[in-house]
KOLKOL-958504 format. One line per 3 residues: number of its first residue (from 1); their letters; for each residue x, y negated, z negated of N, C-alpha, C. Coordinates in steps of 0.1 Angstrom, whole numbers, plus 5000, padded with zeros to 4 digits. Layout:
residues N
NUM	a	X,Y,Z,X,Y,Z,X,Y,Z  ...;
***
This chain:
residues 281
1	mrl	7022,7593,2347,7016,7591,2334,7007,7603,2331  7009,7610,2320,7001,7621,2316,6988,7616,2309  6977,7623,2312,6964,7619,2307,6964,7616,2292;
4	pgf	6969,7625,2283,6969,7623,2269,6975,7610,2265  6987,7607,2271,6994,7594,2268,6986,7582,2273  6980,7584,2285,6972,7574,2291,6960,7570,2282;
7	fti	6955,7580,2275,6943,7578,2266,6948,7572,2253  6959,7578,2247,6963,7574,2234,6969,7560,2233  6975,7556,2244,6982,7542,2243,6972,7531,2242;
10	trp	6959,7534,2245,6949,7523,2243,6944,7522,2229  6949,7532,2220,6944,7533,2207,6928,7532,2207  6922,7543,2213,6908,7542,2216,6899,7540,2204;
13	lns	6902,7545,2192,6894,7543,2180,6893,7528,2177  6905,7521,2177,6905,7507,2174,6897,7499,2185  6899,7503,2197,6892,7496,2208,6876,7498,2207;
16	iva	6872,7510,2203,6858,7512,2202,6852,7504,2190  6860,7505,2178,6855,7497,2167,6854,7482,2170  6864,7477,2177,6864,7463,2181,6851,7460,2189;
19	glt	6848,7469,2199,6836,7467,2207,6823,7467,2199  6823,7477,2189,6811,7477,2180,6810,7465,2171  6821,7460,2167,6822,7448,2159,6815,7436,2166;
22	aiv	6817,7435,2179,6810,7424,2187,6795,7426,2186  6791,7438,2187,6776,7441,2186,6771,7437,2173  6778,7441,2162,6774,7437,2149,6774,7422,2147;
25	ayl	6783,7415,2153,6783,7401,2152,6770,7395,2158  6766,7400,2169,6754,7395,2175,6742,7398,2166  6742,7410,2160,6732,7415,2151,6731,7406,2139;
28	idt	6743,7402,2133,6743,7393,2122,6737,7380,2125  6740,7375,2137,6735,7362,2141,6720,7361,2144  6715,7372,2150,6701,7371,2155,6692,7381,2148;
31	gti	6698,7391,2142,6689,7402,2136,6684,7412,2146  6688,7411,2158,6683,7420,2168,6694,7425,2177  6691,7435,2185,6700,7440,2195,6693,7440,2209;
34	vpe	6700,7434,2219,6694,7433,2232,6703,7441,2242  6698,7444,2253,6706,7452,2263,6719,7446,2266  6720,7432,2266,6732,7425,2270,6743,7427,2260;
37	tfl	6740,7432,2248,6751,7434,2238,6760,7446,2243  6755,7455,2251,6764,7465,2257,6775,7459,2264  6773,7448,2271,6784,7441,2278,6794,7436,2268;
40	lfv	6790,7431,2256,6799,7427,2246,6809,7439,2242  6803,7450,2240,6811,7462,2237,6821,7465,2247  6817,7465,2260,6826,7469,2271,6837,7459,2272;
43	iva	6834,7446,2272,6844,7435,2273,6854,7436,2262  6850,7437,2250,6859,7437,2238,6867,7449,2238  6861,7461,2241,6868,7473,2241,6879,7473,2252;
46	lit	6876,7468,2264,6886,7468,2275,6898,7458,2271  6894,7446,2267,6905,7436,2264,6913,7441,2252  6907,7447,2242,6914,7452,2230,6924,7463,2235;
49	agg	6919,7472,2243,6927,7483,2248,6939,7477,2256  6936,7467,2265,6947,7461,2272,6957,7454,2263  6953,7448,2252,6962,7443,2242,6971,7453,2236;
52	nvi	6965,7464,2233,6972,7475,2226,6983,7481,2236  6979,7482,2249,6989,7487,2258,7000,7478,2261  6997,7465,2263,7008,7455,2266,7017,7453,2254;
55	ndf	7011,7455,2242,7019,7454,2230,7029,7466,2229  7025,7478,2232,7034,7489,2233,7044,7488,2243  7041,7481,2254,7050,7479,2265,7062,7470,2260;
58	fda	7059,7459,2254,7069,7450,2249,7077,7455,2237  7070,7464,2229,7076,7469,2217,7082,7483,2218  7085,7487,2230,7091,7501,2232,7103,7503,2224;
61	kid	7112,7494,2224,7125,7496,2217,7123,7496,2201  7114,7487,2197,7111,7487,2182,7104,7500,2178  7094,7504,2187,7086,7516,2183,7095,7528,2183;
64	ain	7106,7528,2191,7115,7539,2191,7121,7542,2177  7121,7531,2169,7126,7532,2155,7115,7534,2145  7105,7525,2146,7094,7525,2137,7083,7536,2139;
67	rpd	7080,7538,2152,7070,7548,2155,7073,7555,2168  7083,7564,2167,7088,7571,2179,7078,7581,2185  7067,7583,2178,7057,7592,2184,7047,7585,2193;
70	rpi	7048,7572,2195,7039,7565,2204,7042,7568,2218  7033,7566,2227,7034,7572,2241,7046,7567,2249  7051,7555,2248,7062,7551,2256,7075,7556,2250;
73	psg	7078,7554,2237,7091,7560,2233,7091,7575,2233  7079,7582,2232,7079,7596,2232,7080,7602,2247  7079,7593,2257,7081,7597,2271,7068,7601,2277;
76	svs	7056,7601,2271,7044,7605,2277,7038,7594,2287  7043,7582,2285,7039,7571,2294,7051,7563,2298  7053,7559,2310,7064,7551,2314,7061,7536,2312;
79	gss	7071,7528,2311,7069,7514,2309,7062,7507,2320  7065,7510,2332,7059,7504,2344,7044,7508,2345  7041,7521,2342,7027,7525,2342,7019,7518,2331;
82	arg	7025,7516,2319,7018,7509,2308,7015,7495,2312  7025,7488,2318,7023,7474,2322,7011,7473,2333  7011,7482,2343,7000,7481,2353,6987,7485,2347;
85	fai	6987,7494,2337,6974,7498,2331,6969,7487,2323  6977,7479,2315,6973,7468,2307,6967,7457,2316  6973,7454,2327,6968,7444,2336,6954,7448,2341;
88	tlf	6952,7461,2345,6939,7466,2349,6929,7464,2339  6932,7468,2326,6922,7467,2316,6918,7452,2313  6928,7443,2313,6925,7429,2311,6916,7423,2322;
91	lag	6919,7426,2334,6911,7421,2345,6897,7427,2345  6896,7440,2341,6883,7446,2341,6874,7439,2330  6880,7436,2318,6873,7430,2307,6869,7416,2311;
94	vlv	6878,7408,2317,6874,7394,2320,6863,7394,2331  6864,7403,2341,6854,7404,2352,6840,7407,2346  6840,7416,2337,6827,7420,2331,6821,7408,2323;
97	sff	6830,7399,2317,6825,7388,2309,6818,7378,2318  6820,7378,2331,6813,7369,2340,6798,7372,2341  6794,7383,2336,6779,7387,2335,6773,7382,2322;
100	tne	6780,7374,2314,6775,7369,2301,6772,7354,2303  6779,7346,2295,6777,7331,2296,6791,7324,2295  6790,7311,2296,6803,7303,2296,6811,7305,2284;
103	aci	6804,7305,2272,6812,7306,2259,6819,7319,2259  6812,7330,2262,6819,7343,2262,6830,7344,2272  6828,7339,2284,6838,7339,2294,6851,7332,2289;
106	gia	6849,7320,2283,6860,7312,2278,6868,7320,2268  6861,7326,2258,6868,7334,2248,6875,7346,2253  6869,7352,2263,6875,7364,2269,6888,7360,2276;
109	iin	6888,7350,2283,6900,7345,2291,6911,7341,2281  6907,7332,2271,6917,7327,2262,6923,7338,2254  6915,7348,2249,6920,7359,2241,6929,7368,2249;
112	tll	6926,7370,2262,6935,7378,2270,6949,7371,2272  6949,7358,2274,6962,7351,2275,6969,7351,2262  6962,7350,2251,6968,7350,2238,6974,7364,2235;
115	lia	6967,7375,2238,6972,7388,2236,6985,7390,2244  6986,7385,2256,6998,7387,2264,7010,7378,2258  7006,7366,2254,7016,7357,2247,7021,7363,2234;
118	yag	7012,7369,2227,7016,7375,2214,7026,7387,2216  7022,7396,2225,7031,7407,2228,7044,7403,2234  7044,7393,2242,7057,7389,2249,7066,7381,2241;
121	klk	7060,7372,2233,7069,7363,2226,7065,7359,2211  7052,7356,2209,7048,7350,2196,7049,7360,2185  7049,7373,2188,7051,7383,2177,7064,7382,2170;
124	rip	7074,7376,2178,7088,7375,2172,7090,7362,2165  7080,7354,2164,7081,7341,2156,7074,7343,2143  7082,7341,2132,7076,7343,2118,7063,7337,2116;
127	lsg	7053,7344,2111,7040,7340,2107,7031,7337,2119  7036,7331,2130,7028,7328,2141,7021,7340,2147  7028,7351,2148,7022,7363,2154,7012,7369,2144;
130	nil	7014,7368,2131,7005,7373,2121,6992,7365,2122  6993,7352,2122,6981,7343,2123,6973,7346,2136  6981,7348,2147,6974,7350,2160,6966,7363,2159;
133	vay	6972,7374,2154,6964,7386,2153,6952,7385,2144  6954,7378,2133,6942,7375,2124,6931,7368,2132  6935,7357,2140,6925,7350,2147,6918,7359,2157;
136	lsa	6926,7367,2165,6920,7376,2175,6910,7385,2169  6913,7391,2157,6903,7399,2150,6891,7392,2146  6893,7380,2141,6881,7372,2137,6873,7367,2149;
139	sif	6880,7365,2160,6873,7359,2172,6863,7369,2178  6865,7382,2174,6855,7392,2179,6841,7388,2174  6840,7384,2162,6827,7379,2156,6823,7367,2163;
142	lfg	6832,7357,2166,6828,7345,2174,6823,7349,2188  6829,7359,2194,6825,7363,2207,6811,7369,2207  6808,7377,2196,6795,7383,2195,6784,7372,2193;
145	gal	6787,7362,2185,6778,7351,2183,6777,7343,2195  6787,7342,2203,6787,7334,2215,6777,7338,2226  6773,7351,2225,6762,7356,2234,6749,7348,2232;
148	ngw	6748,7343,2220,6736,7336,2216,6738,7321,2217  6749,7317,2224,6752,7303,2226,6761,7297,2215  6763,7284,2216,6772,7277,2206,6767,7277,2192;
151	ngi	6753,7277,2191,6748,7278,2177,6751,7291,2171  6752,7302,2179,6756,7315,2174,6770,7315,2169  6779,7308,2176,6793,7307,2171,6794,7301,2158;
154	vhi	6787,7289,2156,6787,7282,2144,6782,7290,2132  6771,7298,2135,6764,7306,2124,6773,7317,2119  6782,7322,2128,6790,7334,2125,6803,7330,2119;
157	ipi	6807,7317,2118,6820,7313,2114,6823,7319,2100  6814,7319,2090,6818,7324,2077,6823,7339,2078  6817,7347,2086,6822,7361,2088,6835,7361,2094;
160	avi	6837,7352,2104,6850,7351,2110,6861,7347,2100  6858,7338,2091,6868,7334,2081,6872,7345,2072  6862,7353,2067,6864,7365,2059,6874,7374,2066;
163	tff	6871,7377,2079,6879,7386,2087,6893,7381,2089  6894,7368,2092,6907,7362,2094,6917,7364,2082  6912,7361,2070,6921,7362,2059,6924,7377,2055;
166	aml	6914,7385,2056,6916,7399,2053,6926,7405,2063  6925,7401,2076,6934,7407,2086,6948,7401,2085  6949,7388,2081,6962,7382,2078,6969,7390,2067;
169	sre	6962,7393,2057,6968,7401,2046,6974,7414,2051  6966,7421,2059,6970,7434,2065,6982,7433,2074  6982,7422,2082,6993,7420,2091,7006,7418,2083;
172	llk	7005,7410,2072,7017,7408,2064,7022,7421,2058  7013,7429,2054,7017,7442,2048,7023,7451,2058  7018,7451,2070,7023,7459,2081,7037,7454,2085;
175	aae	7039,7441,2085,7052,7435,2088,7062,7440,2077  7058,7441,2065,7067,7446,2054,7071,7460,2057  7062,7468,2062,7065,7482,2065,7075,7483,2076;
178	dvv	7075,7474,2085,7083,7475,2098,7096,7468,2098  7101,7464,2086,7113,7455,2085,7125,7462,2093  7127,7474,2091,7139,7481,2097,7139,7480,2112;
181	gdr	7128,7484,2118,7126,7484,2132,7126,7470,2138  7119,7461,2131,7118,7447,2135,7132,7440,2135  7140,7443,2125,7153,7437,2124,7162,7442,2136;
184	agg	7161,7455,2138,7169,7461,2149,7164,7456,2163  7151,7452,2164,7146,7447,2177,7146,7432,2178  7152,7425,2168,7154,7411,2169,7141,7403,2166;
187	vds	7132,7409,2159,7119,7403,2154,7122,7395,2141  7120,7382,2141,7122,7374,2129,7109,7373,2121  7106,7383,2113,7093,7384,2107,7093,7377,2093;
190	vpi	7081,7375,2087,7080,7369,2074,7088,7377,2063  7086,7390,2062,7094,7397,2052,7109,7397,2054  7113,7395,2067,7128,7394,2069,7133,7380,2064;
193	rvg	7124,7370,2066,7128,7357,2061,7127,7355,2046  7116,7360,2040,7114,7356,2026,7115,7368,2017  7116,7380,2022,7116,7392,2014,7103,7399,2013;
196	ikk	7103,7412,2010,7091,7420,2009,7082,7416,1998  7088,7413,1986,7080,7410,1974,7072,7397,1977  7078,7387,1982,7072,7374,1985,7060,7376,1995;
199	tse	7063,7384,2005,7053,7387,2016,7041,7394,2010  7043,7403,2000,7032,7410,1994,7024,7400,1985  7031,7390,1980,7024,7379,1972,7015,7371,1981;
202	fal	7021,7367,1993,7013,7360,2003,7001,7368,2007  7002,7381,2009,6991,7390,2013,6980,7390,2003  6984,7390,1990,6974,7390,1979,6967,7376,1979;
205	ist	6973,7365,1981,6966,7352,1982,6956,7352,1993  6960,7357,2005,6951,7358,2016,6939,7367,2013  6941,7378,2006,6930,7387,2003,6921,7380,1993;
208	via	6926,7373,1984,6917,7366,1974,6909,7356,1982  6914,7349,1991,6906,7339,1999,6895,7346,2007  6899,7358,2013,6889,7366,2020,6877,7370,2011;
211	caa	6881,7374,1999,6871,7379,1989,6862,7367,1985  6868,7355,1983,6860,7344,1979,6851,7340,1990  6855,7340,2003,6847,7337,2014,6836,7347,2016;
214	sfi	6838,7359,2011,6827,7370,2013,6815,7367,2005  6815,7357,1996,6803,7353,1988,6794,7344,1996  6799,7338,2007,6791,7328,2015,6779,7335,2020;
217	pyl	6779,7347,2026,6767,7353,2032,6756,7356,2021  6760,7354,2009,6749,7356,1998,6738,7346,2001  6742,7334,2006,6732,7324,2009,6722,7329,2020;
220	wwg	6726,7338,2028,6716,7344,2038,6709,7356,2033  6717,7365,2026,6712,7378,2023,6709,7381,2008  6713,7373,1999,6709,7375,1985,6717,7385,1977;
223	ywy	6710,7389,1966,6717,7398,1956,6720,7412,1962  6712,7417,1970,6715,7431,1975,6728,7431,1984  6730,7420,1991,6743,7419,1998,6754,7419,1988;
226	lag	6753,7411,1978,6764,7411,1968,6767,7425,1962  6756,7433,1960,6758,7446,1954,6766,7455,1964  6765,7452,1977,6772,7460,1987,6787,7455,1989;
229	ilp	6788,7441,1989,6801,7436,1992,6811,7436,1980  6806,7435,1968,6815,7435,1957,6824,7447,1956  6819,7459,1957,6828,7471,1957,6838,7470,1968;
232	vdv	6835,7465,1980,6844,7464,1991,6855,7454,1987  6851,7443,1981,6861,7433,1976,6871,7440,1967  6866,7448,1958,6875,7455,1948,6884,7464,1956;
235	iil	6880,7471,1966,6888,7480,1973,6900,7472,1980  6897,7461,1987,6907,7454,1994,6917,7447,1984  6912,7443,1973,6921,7437,1963,6930,7447,1957;
238	lat	6925,7459,1953,6933,7470,1948,6943,7474,1958  6939,7475,1971,6948,7479,1982,6960,7469,1983  6957,7456,1982,6968,7447,1983,6977,7447,1971;
241	lrg	6971,7449,1959,6979,7450,1947,6988,7462,1946  6985,7472,1954,6994,7484,1954,7008,7481,1959  7008,7472,1968,7022,7469,1974,7028,7457,1968;
244	lnc	7023,7451,1957,7028,7439,1951,7041,7440,1945  7045,7451,1939,7058,7453,1933,7068,7460,1942  7065,7461,1954,7075,7468,1963,7086,7458,1967;
247	tnp	7098,7464,1969,7109,7456,1974,7116,7461,1986  7110,7473,1991,7116,7479,2003,7105,7484,2012  7107,7486,2025,7096,7491,2034,7091,7504,2030;
250	ecv	7099,7513,2026,7094,7527,2022,7084,7526,2011  7086,7517,2002,7076,7516,1990,7063,7511,1996  7063,7501,2005,7051,7496,2010,7043,7506,2018;
253	kes	7050,7515,2026,7044,7525,2033,7038,7536,2023  7045,7539,2013,7040,7549,2004,7028,7544,1995  7027,7531,1994,7016,7525,1986,7003,7527,1994;
256	kas	7004,7529,2007,6992,7530,2015,6983,7518,2015  6989,7506,2012,6982,7494,2011,6975,7490,2024  6982,7491,2035,6977,7487,2048,6965,7496,2052;
259	pll	6966,7509,2052,6955,7517,2056,6943,7516,2047  6945,7514,2034,6934,7511,2024,6927,7498,2027  6935,7488,2031,6929,7475,2034,6921,7476,2047;
262	kag	6926,7484,2056,6918,7487,2069,6905,7494,2066  6905,7503,2057,6893,7511,2053,6883,7501,2046  6888,7492,2038,6880,7482,2032,6873,7473,2042;
265	mfa	6881,7469,2052,6875,7460,2062,6865,7467,2070  6867,7480,2073,6856,7488,2080,6844,7489,2071  6846,7491,2058,6834,7492,2049,6827,7478,2049;
268	sli	6834,7467,2050,6827,7454,2050,6819,7453,2062  6824,7458,2074,6816,7458,2086,6803,7465,2085  6803,7476,2078,6790,7483,2075,6781,7475,2066;
271	vfa	6786,7469,2056,6778,7460,2047,6772,7449,2055  6780,7443,2064,6774,7432,2072,6763,7437,2081  6765,7448,2087,6755,7453,2097,6742,7457,2089;
274	vsa	6743,7464,2078,6731,7468,2071,6724,7456,2065  6731,7446,2061,6725,7434,2055,6718,7426,2066  6724,7426,2078,6718,7419,2090,6704,7425,2094;
277	vfl	6704,7439,2092,6691,7446,2096,6681,7445,2085  6684,7447,2073,6674,7449,2062,6673,7436,2053  6682,7427,2054,6681,7416,2044,6679,7402,2052;
280	rp	6672,7402,2063,6670,7389,2070,6663,7380,2061  6667,7367,2061,6660,7357,2053,6646,7354,2058;
***
């Protein structure tokens, strides 16, 4: 395994952002940062990286069509090395979680098993894989709240709901982009079943629900929060609308709907963090 491939296959930026999201979740719940939140970052970053690696391992044939530049199809990482690396990352993340509490340990173990199940089988079941990825993204907020106990989990649920529906929308749009490779790889995805246009419509519905849920934290943070989140809602709505009239994968890719939606989600994370620090009730 060459070092660049070893590094790239973890999708380090995604893993780092996921780790930071867990810290933001704790900040939203408590309004403070404590030394133990560094453990949240390490656990989530390791398990997310493991999920990225195991996903590439199972998707090697599909990526050879959809994303031939990725480490395994490009030859910079072997399949067996990727599998071993993923197992190491998962084990490291779960072991570190034992320095937190029972709620965090439980989420870390469950999410690790779900990531493996998703990559190995659930991804190939229409909608199930999309829903699972949306849950895994939302659960990072639950994990951050869990460091503050079960009350922390309950308090952070509205943010998790927003994240779930925004991520579900993005997952549907990504599936629409990947129809050619998924069909060749035997993946029975939502756009293969119902068509790209219908899938884009489902994505829009999910985005609307996410935007509606984004008003709930107004009860905590007031009008200044609304001033920050409304432009973000507009961004993700416009992003989803860009792919609404597409009928083929190339059109969805050219619309840039998925990366724009991702940018909007990142912007929402900033709004949540700033609100948690400066707009405490």
